[in-house]
N, C-alpha and C positions, 0 to 999 in steps of 0.2 A: 504494500500500500504506500509506504514512504517513497519507494522508488518511483511509483506512478505519479505521486504528487511532485517529486523533484523533476520528473520528465515533463509534466504539464507546465510547471513553473518555467523551466528552461525554454520550452516551446513558446510560451507566452512572451518571454523576454526577446526571443528571436523574432517573433512576428511583430511585436511592438517596435523593436529597433529597425526592422525593415520598413515599417510604415513611416516612422519618423525620418528616415534617411531618404525618402522619396522626394524627387524634385517637385516643385510646384509650378503650375502654368501661370504665366503673366501675359496679359495682352496690352500692347502699347499702340496707341492711335498714330496713324501717319496721315497728316492733313491732306484731304482730297484723294487719298490712296488707300483707304481701308485701315487695316491694322496688322501688326505682326505679333504672333504668339511665340513666346520663348519659354522653354522649360528650364527654370532657374534651379541650379543644384542646391540641395540642403546645405545650410551654413553660409550661403551667399546672400548678400543684401543687394537690392537694385534701386537705382534712382533714375528717374525719367526727366529729361530736360527738353522741353518744347519751347523754342523761341517763338516770339509773336509772328503771326502771319504763316504763310505756306512755306516755312523754312524746315529743312529736314531735322528731325529730332535725334537725340542721342540717348542711349541706354548706358548707364554706368553700373558696373558690377564690381563688388569687392567682398572680402570675407567679413562675416559678422564679428569674428574674433580670430586670433591666431596670426600666423605669418602673413604680412601684407602682400597683396597683388592687386592689379587693376585690369579691368576689361572694359573697353569702350566699343559700342556697336552703334554706328551712325546709320540711320535708315533714310536712304535717299532714292531719288528717281531721276531718270534722264530728262533733260530739258533741251529744247532747241536742237542744235547741231551736236549735242553730246552723244557720242556713239559707244560709250563704255558699257552699255547694257548688253551688247552682243558678246558672245564668248571670246572671240579673238580680241575685242577691245579690252575685256577684263584681263585676259592673260597679258596683253601688251602693257597695260597700266601697272599690274603687279610686278612684272619683270622690270619695267623702268624704275619702279620704286625700290626694288631690290638692288638694282645697279647703282642707284644713288647712295645706297647705304654702304657699298663696298669700301669706300674710303674711311669710314668711321667705325666699321664693324671689325671684329676679330677674324671673321671669315673672309677669305679672298675670293671664293667662288660660291656665291649664295644660290642655293637650290630653291627653285619655285616648285611647289607641290600642288597637285590637283586635289580639290575637295568636292565631294558630291553629297547633297542632302536630299531630304524628302521632296522639297519644292525647288531646289536650286543646285547650282553648280558654280565653282569658282576656283580661285588659286590663292596660295599664301606662301610666306617664307618666314624663317626664324633667323635672327641675328643675335650676336653676343656683343655687349659693350665691353671692350678690352680693359677699361679702367673706370668702372662706375663710381660715382661719389657715394658717400654713406647713405644719402637719402634718395638714391636712384636705383633703378632695377638693372639687373645684369642681362636679362633676355627680353627680346621683343618678338612676338609673332604677329604678323600683319598681313591682311589680305582683303579680298573682295569676294563676295558670294552673291550671285544673281538669285533672287528669290521672286519668281514669277516676274512681275513688272517692276520690282524694286531691286535695289542693290544694298547689301549689308557691307559696309566698310568697317572692318574690325581691327583692333589692336589689343594684344594681350601682353601685359608687363609682369614678369616674374623674376625670381631669384633661384639660386641652387636649391635642388630638392623639391621643386614645384612642377615637375613634368605632368603630374596628375591634374593640375590646374589648367594647363594648356589642353590636355585631352578632354577635360570637362567643358572647356570653352568651345572647342571644336565640335563636340557633341551637341552643345546648346545651339550652335549655328546650323549644324546639319539637320537638326530636328525642328528648326524654325519653320513656321507656317505663315503664309500671307492670307489674311482673312478678308 
């Protein structure tokens, strides 16, 4: 009987911790372009900044506690002659951004990686700051993800031992949905 109670108690702890650790869905409005739904990891806080007018908003993500990191997701759309919404434009823009970083990054040949999500496709790269100041981050992952008719421009800033943050941020982006 005691073993059965211990087993039920252990099972209830496992189930409750699994429920607590689940990400939560957050919906962010995009002026005149619907909304974007992101699955925010447990332990992450989000802030939404919507400038006045039909200006692209930004979602800021950071840990509720623990080692600091920062994730920025700008939600924008093409206007006028802006052709970055097509795949070749996205790849060219990310590749150009990576090339611009070569002089200041530790890497001499920055690799651009493809990313595919539920509703989108894009590219990103990661660079290392060779001499970060005490209040700066060592790594930056930056890219663009086409999400239906929108583009998510993202930057993830981390330090040593935070590979899981980058993985979670990329998962957040690949599971994003345009509503």
